[in-house]
PyMOL Python script that loads the backbone (N, CA, C, O; Angstrom):
from pymol import cmd

cmd.read_pdbstr("""\
ATOM      1  N   MET A   1     -14.169 -18.531  28.661  1.00  0.00           N
ATOM      2  CA  MET A   1     -15.326 -17.674  28.661  1.00  0.00           C
ATOM      3  C   MET A   1     -16.493 -18.432  29.300  1.00  0.00           C
ATOM      4  O   MET A   1     -16.715 -19.608  29.010  1.00  0.00           O
ATOM      5  N   ARG A   2     -17.213 -17.763  30.147  1.00  0.00           N
ATOM      6  CA  ARG A   2     -18.352 -18.401  30.794  1.00  0.00           C
ATOM      7  C   ARG A   2     -19.522 -18.509  29.844  1.00  0.00           C
ATOM      8  O   ARG A   2     -19.691 -17.691  28.940  1.00  0.00           O
ATOM      9  N   GLU A   3     -20.333 -19.542  30.066  1.00  0.00           N
ATOM     10  CA  GLU A   3     -21.534 -19.706  29.253  1.00  0.00           C
ATOM     11  C   GLU A   3     -22.466 -18.531  29.511  1.00  0.00           C
ATOM     12  O   GLU A   3     -22.638 -18.101  30.651  1.00  0.00           O
ATOM     13  N   GLY A   4     -23.060 -18.022  28.451  1.00  0.00           N
ATOM     14  CA  GLY A   4     -23.957 -16.884  28.595  1.00  0.00           C
ATOM     15  C   GLY A   4     -23.254 -15.550  28.427  1.00  0.00           C
ATOM     16  O   GLY A   4     -23.911 -14.516  28.302  1.00  0.00           O
ATOM     17  N   ASN A   5     -21.934 -15.558  28.423  1.00  0.00           N
ATOM     18  CA  ASN A   5     -21.172 -14.328  28.228  1.00  0.00           C
ATOM     19  C   ASN A   5     -20.920 -14.179  26.735  1.00  0.00           C
ATOM     20  O   ASN A   5     -20.106 -14.908  26.168  1.00  0.00           O
ATOM     21  N   HIS A   6     -21.608 -13.246  26.096  1.00  0.00           N
ATOM     22  CA  HIS A   6     -21.550 -13.109  24.652  1.00  0.00           C
ATOM     23  C   HIS A   6     -20.597 -12.014  24.188  1.00  0.00           C
ATOM     24  O   HIS A   6     -20.619 -11.641  23.015  1.00  0.00           O
ATOM     25  N   LYS A   7     -19.765 -11.494  25.080  1.00  0.00           N
ATOM     26  CA  LYS A   7     -18.812 -10.470  24.684  1.00  0.00           C
ATOM     27  C   LYS A   7     -17.714 -11.097  23.838  1.00  0.00           C
ATOM     28  O   LYS A   7     -17.331 -12.249  24.041  1.00  0.00           O
ATOM     29  N   LYS A   8     -17.212 -10.309  22.881  1.00  0.00           N
ATOM     30  CA  LYS A   8     -16.109 -10.779  22.058  1.00  0.00           C
ATOM     31  C   LYS A   8     -14.846 -10.847  22.903  1.00  0.00           C
ATOM     32  O   LYS A   8     -14.639 -10.046  23.814  1.00  0.00           O
ATOM     33  N   ARG A   9     -14.007 -11.825  22.574  1.00  0.00           N
ATOM     34  CA  ARG A   9     -12.735 -11.956  23.266  1.00  0.00           C
ATOM     35  C   ARG A   9     -11.831 -10.802  22.845  1.00  0.00           C
ATOM     36  O   ARG A   9     -11.704 -10.511  21.655  1.00  0.00           O
ATOM     37  N   ARG A  10     -11.208 -10.151  23.813  1.00  0.00           N
ATOM     38  CA  ARG A  10     -10.280  -9.069  23.504  1.00  0.00           C
ATOM     39  C   ARG A  10      -8.999  -9.658  22.950  1.00  0.00           C
ATOM     40  O   ARG A  10      -8.490 -10.654  23.463  1.00  0.00           O
ATOM     41  N   LEU A  11      -8.490  -9.048  21.921  1.00  0.00           N
ATOM     42  CA  LEU A  11      -7.257  -9.523  21.314  1.00  0.00           C
ATOM     43  C   LEU A  11      -6.058  -9.100  22.154  1.00  0.00           C
ATOM     44  O   LEU A  11      -6.007  -7.983  22.669  1.00  0.00           O
ATOM     45  N   ASN A  12      -5.094 -10.009  22.285  1.00  0.00           N
ATOM     46  CA  ASN A  12      -3.885  -9.625  22.997  1.00  0.00           C
ATOM     47  C   ASN A  12      -2.958  -8.897  22.025  1.00  0.00           C
ATOM     48  O   ASN A  12      -3.266  -8.790  20.838  1.00  0.00           O
ATOM     49  N   ALA A  13      -1.835  -8.401  22.518  1.00  0.00           N
ATOM     50  CA  ALA A  13      -0.939  -7.582  21.712  1.00  0.00           C
ATOM     51  C   ALA A  13      -0.402  -8.347  20.501  1.00  0.00           C
ATOM     52  O   ALA A  13      -0.280  -7.770  19.421  1.00  0.00           O
ATOM     53  N   MET A  14      -0.082  -9.618  20.658  1.00  0.00           N
ATOM     54  CA  MET A  14       0.452 -10.399  19.543  1.00  0.00           C
ATOM     55  C   MET A  14      -0.613 -10.614  18.466  1.00  0.00           C
ATOM     56  O   MET A  14      -0.311 -10.543  17.275  1.00  0.00           O
ATOM     57  N   ASP A  15      -1.848 -10.874  18.875  1.00  0.00           N
ATOM     58  CA  ASP A  15      -2.933 -11.034  17.911  1.00  0.00           C
ATOM     59  C   ASP A  15      -3.135  -9.746  17.122  1.00  0.00           C
ATOM     60  O   ASP A  15      -3.325  -9.782  15.906  1.00  0.00           O
ATOM     61  N   LYS A  16      -3.093  -8.607  17.812  1.00  0.00           N
ATOM     62  CA  LYS A  16      -3.264  -7.318  17.138  1.00  0.00           C
ATOM     63  C   LYS A  16      -2.122  -7.069  16.158  1.00  0.00           C
ATOM     64  O   LYS A  16      -2.348  -6.611  15.038  1.00  0.00           O
ATOM     65  N   ALA A  17      -0.900  -7.370  16.581  1.00  0.00           N
ATOM     66  CA  ALA A  17       0.252  -7.167  15.709  1.00  0.00           C
ATOM     67  C   ALA A  17       0.130  -8.026  14.456  1.00  0.00           C
ATOM     68  O   ALA A  17       0.427  -7.558  13.357  1.00  0.00           O
ATOM     69  N   GLU A  18      -0.298  -9.264  14.605  1.00  0.00           N
ATOM     70  CA  GLU A  18      -0.476 -10.147  13.452  1.00  0.00           C
ATOM     71  C   GLU A  18      -1.557  -9.621  12.510  1.00  0.00           C
ATOM     72  O   GLU A  18      -1.393  -9.659  11.290  1.00  0.00           O
ATOM     73  N   LYS A  19      -2.659  -9.130  13.074  1.00  0.00           N
ATOM     74  CA  LYS A  19      -3.737  -8.597  12.239  1.00  0.00           C
ATOM     75  C   LYS A  19      -3.266  -7.360  11.469  1.00  0.00           C
ATOM     76  O   LYS A  19      -3.614  -7.186  10.301  1.00  0.00           O
ATOM     77  N   ILE A  20      -2.480  -6.506  12.116  1.00  0.00           N
ATOM     78  CA  ILE A  20      -1.963  -5.312  11.449  1.00  0.00           C
ATOM     79  C   ILE A  20      -1.008  -5.709  10.329  1.00  0.00           C
ATOM     80  O   ILE A  20      -1.061  -5.137   9.240  1.00  0.00           O
ATOM     81  N   MET A  21      -0.146  -6.674  10.582  1.00  0.00           N
ATOM     82  CA  MET A  21       0.791  -7.125   9.556  1.00  0.00           C
ATOM     83  C   MET A  21       0.036  -7.746   8.377  1.00  0.00           C
ATOM     84  O   MET A  21       0.390  -7.510   7.222  1.00  0.00           O
ATOM     85  N   ASP A  22      -0.997  -8.531   8.661  1.00  0.00           N
ATOM     86  CA  ASP A  22      -1.812  -9.109   7.588  1.00  0.00           C
ATOM     87  C   ASP A  22      -2.457  -8.005   6.750  1.00  0.00           C
ATOM     88  O   ASP A  22      -2.465  -8.076   5.521  1.00  0.00           O
ATOM     89  N   LEU A  23      -2.998  -6.985   7.421  1.00  0.00           N
ATOM     90  CA  LEU A  23      -3.605  -5.856   6.727  1.00  0.00           C
ATOM     91  C   LEU A  23      -2.592  -5.158   5.830  1.00  0.00           C
ATOM     92  O   LEU A  23      -2.883  -4.863   4.671  1.00  0.00           O
ATOM     93  N   LEU A  24      -1.403  -4.896   6.364  1.00  0.00           N
ATOM     94  CA  LEU A  24      -0.381  -4.209   5.581  1.00  0.00           C
ATOM     95  C   LEU A  24       0.063  -5.044   4.384  1.00  0.00           C
ATOM     96  O   LEU A  24       0.283  -4.501   3.301  1.00  0.00           O
ATOM     97  N   MET A  25       0.197  -6.341   4.563  1.00  0.00           N
ATOM     98  CA  MET A  25       0.585  -7.210   3.449  1.00  0.00           C
ATOM     99  C   MET A  25      -0.478  -7.195   2.344  1.00  0.00           C
ATOM    100  O   MET A  25      -0.144  -7.169   1.159  1.00  0.00           O
ATOM    101  N   GLU A  26      -1.749  -7.213   2.732  1.00  0.00           N
ATOM    102  CA  GLU A  26      -2.831  -7.151   1.734  1.00  0.00           C
ATOM    103  C   GLU A  26      -2.818  -5.818   0.993  1.00  0.00           C
ATOM    104  O   GLU A  26      -3.056  -5.771  -0.213  1.00  0.00           O
ATOM    105  N   LEU A  27      -2.539  -4.737   1.716  1.00  0.00           N
ATOM    106  CA  LEU A  27      -2.485  -3.421   1.072  1.00  0.00           C
ATOM    107  C   LEU A  27      -1.315  -3.343   0.093  1.00  0.00           C
ATOM    108  O   LEU A  27      -1.438  -2.751  -0.979  1.00  0.00           O
ATOM    109  N   ILE A  28      -0.188  -3.938   0.458  1.00  0.00           N
ATOM    110  CA  ILE A  28       0.969  -3.959  -0.438  1.00  0.00           C
ATOM    111  C   ILE A  28       0.631  -4.738  -1.701  1.00  0.00           C
ATOM    112  O   ILE A  28       0.952  -4.302  -2.807  1.00  0.00           O
ATOM    113  N   LYS A  29      -0.015  -5.886  -1.541  1.00  0.00           N
ATOM    114  CA  LYS A  29      -0.385  -6.713  -2.697  1.00  0.00           C
ATOM    115  C   LYS A  29      -1.334  -5.969  -3.637  1.00  0.00           C
ATOM    116  O   LYS A  29      -1.266  -6.141  -4.854  1.00  0.00           O
ATOM    117  N   SER A  30      -2.209  -5.152  -3.079  1.00  0.00           N
ATOM    118  CA  SER A  30      -3.174  -4.427  -3.902  1.00  0.00           C
ATOM    119  C   SER A  30      -2.637  -3.087  -4.396  1.00  0.00           C
ATOM    120  O   SER A  30      -3.386  -2.293  -4.966  1.00  0.00           O
ATOM    121  N   GLN A  31      -1.348  -2.828  -4.184  1.00  0.00           N
ATOM    122  CA  GLN A  31      -0.675  -1.598  -4.597  1.00  0.00           C
ATOM    123  C   GLN A  31      -1.345  -0.356  -4.011  1.00  0.00           C
ATOM    124  O   GLN A  31      -1.541   0.642  -4.705  1.00  0.00           O
ATOM    125  N   PHE A  32      -1.685  -0.427  -2.758  1.00  0.00           N
ATOM    126  CA  PHE A  32      -2.278   0.693  -2.033  1.00  0.00           C
ATOM    127  C   PHE A  32      -1.339   1.893  -2.102  1.00  0.00           C
ATOM    128  O   PHE A  32      -0.136   1.757  -1.879  1.00  0.00           O
ATOM    129  N   SER A  33      -1.885   3.061  -2.410  1.00  0.00           N
ATOM    130  CA  SER A  33      -1.044   4.248  -2.566  1.00  0.00           C
ATOM    131  C   SER A  33      -1.467   5.384  -1.644  1.00  0.00           C
ATOM    132  O   SER A  33      -1.164   6.548  -1.908  1.00  0.00           O
ATOM    133  N   GLY A  34      -2.153   5.054  -0.581  1.00  0.00           N
ATOM    134  CA  GLY A  34      -2.641   6.089   0.331  1.00  0.00           C
ATOM    135  C   GLY A  34      -1.830   6.165   1.603  1.00  0.00           C
ATOM    136  O   GLY A  34      -0.633   5.878   1.618  1.00  0.00           O
ATOM    137  N   THR A  35      -2.500   6.556   2.670  1.00  0.00           N
ATOM    138  CA  THR A  35      -1.847   6.688   3.971  1.00  0.00           C
ATOM    139  C   THR A  35      -2.537   5.792   4.996  1.00  0.00           C
ATOM    140  O   THR A  35      -3.717   5.467   4.867  1.00  0.00           O
ATOM    141  N   ILE A  36      -1.781   5.405   6.010  1.00  0.00           N
ATOM    142  CA  ILE A  36      -2.295   4.633   7.140  1.00  0.00           C
ATOM    143  C   ILE A  36      -2.052   5.463   8.386  1.00  0.00           C
ATOM    144  O   ILE A  36      -0.934   5.928   8.609  1.00  0.00           O
ATOM    145  N   SER A  37      -3.071   5.655   9.196  1.00  0.00           N
ATOM    146  CA  SER A  37      -2.938   6.360  10.473  1.00  0.00           C
ATOM    147  C   SER A  37      -3.295   5.391  11.589  1.00  0.00           C
ATOM    148  O   SER A  37      -4.339   4.740  11.550  1.00  0.00           O
ATOM    149  N   ILE A  38      -2.419   5.299  12.584  1.00  0.00           N
ATOM    150  CA  ILE A  38      -2.656   4.423  13.731  1.00  0.00           C
ATOM    151  C   ILE A  38      -2.710   5.292  14.968  1.00  0.00           C
ATOM    152  O   ILE A  38      -1.753   5.997  15.289  1.00  0.00           O
ATOM    153  N   GLY A  39      -3.845   5.239  15.667  1.00  0.00           N
ATOM    154  CA  GLY A  39      -4.025   6.018  16.881  1.00  0.00           C
ATOM    155  C   GLY A  39      -3.709   5.180  18.111  1.00  0.00           C
ATOM    156  O   GLY A  39      -4.128   4.027  18.212  1.00  0.00           O
ATOM    157  N   PHE A  40      -2.968   5.767  19.043  1.00  0.00           N
ATOM    158  CA  PHE A  40      -2.604   5.090  20.276  1.00  0.00           C
ATOM    159  C   PHE A  40      -3.183   5.824  21.474  1.00  0.00           C
ATOM    160  O   PHE A  40      -3.333   7.045  21.449  1.00  0.00           O
ATOM    161  N   ASN A  41      -3.503   5.087  22.510  1.00  0.00           N
ATOM    162  CA  ASN A  41      -3.949   5.657  23.770  1.00  0.00           C
ATOM    163  C   ASN A  41      -3.428   4.761  24.894  1.00  0.00           C
ATOM    164  O   ASN A  41      -3.750   3.574  24.954  1.00  0.00           O
ATOM    165  N   ARG A  42      -2.639   5.329  25.762  1.00  0.00           N
ATOM    166  CA  ARG A  42      -2.043   4.579  26.882  1.00  0.00           C
ATOM    167  C   ARG A  42      -1.282   3.353  26.402  1.00  0.00           C
ATOM    168  O   ARG A  42      -1.312   2.301  27.041  1.00  0.00           O
ATOM    169  N   GLY A  43      -0.605   3.496  25.277  1.00  0.00           N
ATOM    170  CA  GLY A  43       0.208   2.412  24.762  1.00  0.00           C
ATOM    171  C   GLY A  43      -0.537   1.393  23.926  1.00  0.00           C
ATOM    172  O   GLY A  43       0.088   0.506  23.345  1.00  0.00           O
ATOM    173  N   GLY A  44      -1.842   1.493  23.847  1.00  0.00           N
ATOM    174  CA  GLY A  44      -2.627   0.551  23.059  1.00  0.00           C
ATOM    175  C   GLY A  44      -3.144   1.190  21.786  1.00  0.00           C
ATOM    176  O   GLY A  44      -3.309   2.407  21.715  1.00  0.00           O
ATOM    177  N   ILE A  45      -3.397   0.373  20.789  1.00  0.00           N
ATOM    178  CA  ILE A  45      -3.938   0.875  19.532  1.00  0.00           C
ATOM    179  C   ILE A  45      -5.442   1.082  19.694  1.00  0.00           C
ATOM    180  O   ILE A  45      -6.167   0.174  20.099  1.00  0.00           O
ATOM    181  N   THR A  46      -5.893   2.289  19.373  1.00  0.00           N
ATOM    182  CA  THR A  46      -7.313   2.601  19.520  1.00  0.00           C
ATOM    183  C   THR A  46      -8.036   2.685  18.181  1.00  0.00           C
ATOM    184  O   THR A  46      -9.240   2.445  18.095  1.00  0.00           O
ATOM    185  N   ARG A  47      -7.282   3.030  17.136  1.00  0.00           N
ATOM    186  CA  ARG A  47      -7.942   3.228  15.837  1.00  0.00           C
ATOM    187  C   ARG A  47      -6.919   3.087  14.719  1.00  0.00           C
ATOM    188  O   ARG A  47      -5.782   3.541  14.842  1.00  0.00           O
ATOM    189  N   ILE A  48      -7.335   2.454  13.632  1.00  0.00           N
ATOM    190  CA  ILE A  48      -6.505   2.365  12.437  1.00  0.00           C
ATOM    191  C   ILE A  48      -7.353   2.846  11.272  1.00  0.00           C
ATOM    192  O   ILE A  48      -8.451   2.344  11.034  1.00  0.00           O
ATOM    193  N   GLU A  49      -6.823   3.831  10.548  1.00  0.00           N
ATOM    194  CA  GLU A  49      -7.543   4.390   9.405  1.00  0.00           C
ATOM    195  C   GLU A  49      -6.667   4.286   8.167  1.00  0.00           C
ATOM    196  O   GLU A  49      -5.452   4.470   8.238  1.00  0.00           O
ATOM    197  N   LYS A  50      -7.286   3.994   7.040  1.00  0.00           N
ATOM    198  CA  LYS A  50      -6.563   4.045   5.771  1.00  0.00           C
ATOM    199  C   LYS A  50      -7.286   5.034   4.874  1.00  0.00           C
ATOM    200  O   LYS A  50      -8.515   5.053   4.809  1.00  0.00           O
ATOM    201  N   ASN A  51      -6.512   5.849   4.187  1.00  0.00           N
ATOM    202  CA  ASN A  51      -7.053   6.853   3.292  1.00  0.00           C
ATOM    203  C   ASN A  51      -6.361   6.729   1.951  1.00  0.00           C
ATOM    204  O   ASN A  51      -5.144   6.557   1.875  1.00  0.00           O
ATOM    205  N   GLU A  52      -7.155   6.819   0.892  1.00  0.00           N
ATOM    206  CA  GLU A  52      -6.596   6.739  -0.440  1.00  0.00           C
ATOM    207  C   GLU A  52      -7.363   7.683  -1.347  1.00  0.00           C
ATOM    208  O   GLU A  52      -8.592   7.737  -1.298  1.00  0.00           O
ATOM    209  N   ASP A  53      -6.655   8.412  -2.158  1.00  0.00           N
ATOM    210  CA  ASP A  53      -7.271   9.337  -3.103  1.00  0.00           C
ATOM    211  C   ASP A  53      -7.769   8.535  -4.293  1.00  0.00           C
ATOM    212  O   ASP A  53      -6.972   8.098  -5.123  1.00  0.00           O
ATOM    213  N   ILE A  54      -9.076   8.338  -4.384  1.00  0.00           N
ATOM    214  CA  ILE A  54      -9.611   7.494  -5.449  1.00  0.00           C
ATOM    215  C   ILE A  54      -9.439   8.126  -6.824  1.00  0.00           C
ATOM    216  O   ILE A  54      -9.327   7.411  -7.820  1.00  0.00           O
ATOM    217  N   LEU A  55      -9.418   9.436  -6.895  1.00  0.00           N
ATOM    218  CA  LEU A  55      -9.226  10.092  -8.188  1.00  0.00           C
ATOM    219  C   LEU A  55      -7.824   9.835  -8.726  1.00  0.00           C
ATOM    220  O   LEU A  55      -7.634   9.716  -9.937  1.00  0.00           O
ATOM    221  N   LYS A  56      -6.852   9.749  -7.842  1.00  0.00           N
ATOM    222  CA  LYS A  56      -5.482   9.509  -8.253  1.00  0.00           C
ATOM    223  C   LYS A  56      -5.346   8.139  -8.919  1.00  0.00           C
ATOM    224  O   LYS A  56      -4.527   7.965  -9.821  1.00  0.00           O
ATOM    225  N   ASN A  57      -6.137   7.179  -8.481  1.00  0.00           N
ATOM    226  CA  ASN A  57      -6.045   5.823  -9.013  1.00  0.00           C
ATOM    227  C   ASN A  57      -6.903   5.594 -10.246  1.00  0.00           C
ATOM    228  O   ASN A  57      -6.630   4.673 -11.015  1.00  0.00           O
ATOM    229  N   THR A  58      -7.930   6.404 -10.455  1.00  0.00           N
ATOM    230  CA  THR A  58      -8.854   6.141 -11.552  1.00  0.00           C
ATOM    231  C   THR A  58      -8.710   7.093 -12.723  1.00  0.00           C
ATOM    232  O   THR A  58      -9.083   6.748 -13.845  1.00  0.00           O
ATOM    233  N   MET A  59      -8.181   8.276 -12.489  1.00  0.00           N
ATOM    234  CA  MET A  59      -8.080   9.263 -13.565  1.00  0.00           C
ATOM    235  C   MET A  59      -6.707   9.183 -14.222  1.00  0.00           C
ATOM    236  O   MET A  59      -5.688   9.003 -13.555  1.00  0.00           O
ATOM    237  N   LYS A  60      -6.705   9.320 -15.537  1.00  0.00           N
ATOM    238  CA  LYS A  60      -5.452   9.351 -16.278  1.00  0.00           C
ATOM    239  C   LYS A  60      -5.051  10.797 -16.468  1.00  0.00           C
ATOM    240  O   LYS A  60      -5.912  11.658 -16.648  1.00  0.00           O
ATOM    241  N   PRO A  61      -3.744  11.082 -16.431  1.00  0.00           N
ATOM    242  CA  PRO A  61      -3.302  12.475 -16.605  1.00  0.00           C
ATOM    243  C   PRO A  61      -3.644  13.005 -17.996  1.00  0.00           C
ATOM    244  O   PRO A  61      -3.641  12.258 -18.975  1.00  0.00           O
ATOM    245  N   VAL A  62      -3.932  14.276 -18.068  1.00  0.00           N
ATOM    246  CA  VAL A  62      -4.255  14.940 -19.328  1.00  0.00           C
ATOM    247  C   VAL A  62      -2.951  15.457 -19.921  1.00  0.00           C
ATOM    248  O   VAL A  62      -2.176  16.126 -19.238  1.00  0.00           O
ATOM    249  N   ASN A  63      -2.709  15.147 -21.192  1.00  0.00           N
ATOM    250  CA  ASN A  63      -1.471  15.598 -21.855  1.00  0.00           C
ATOM    251  C   ASN A  63      -1.663  16.931 -22.517  1.00  0.00           C
ATOM    252  O   ASN A  63      -0.730  17.461 -23.120  1.00  0.00           O
TER     253      ASN A  63
END
""", "prot")
cmd.dss("prot")
cmd.show_as("cartoon", "prot")
cmd.util.cbc("prot")
cmd.orient("prot")
């Protein structure tokens, strides 16, 4: 990177794959019970979203 160039370094495919695997492992450890959506554009990952129903995790069923 040239001096004065303050742009973030773009991650290569292997770096992205490692980050996704790390994220998934952390979610497994925390017993994540939601969904993961991964958006692709031209073969590249453009967006990763995780959704979880917070009521499902905090409310106890009524008998």
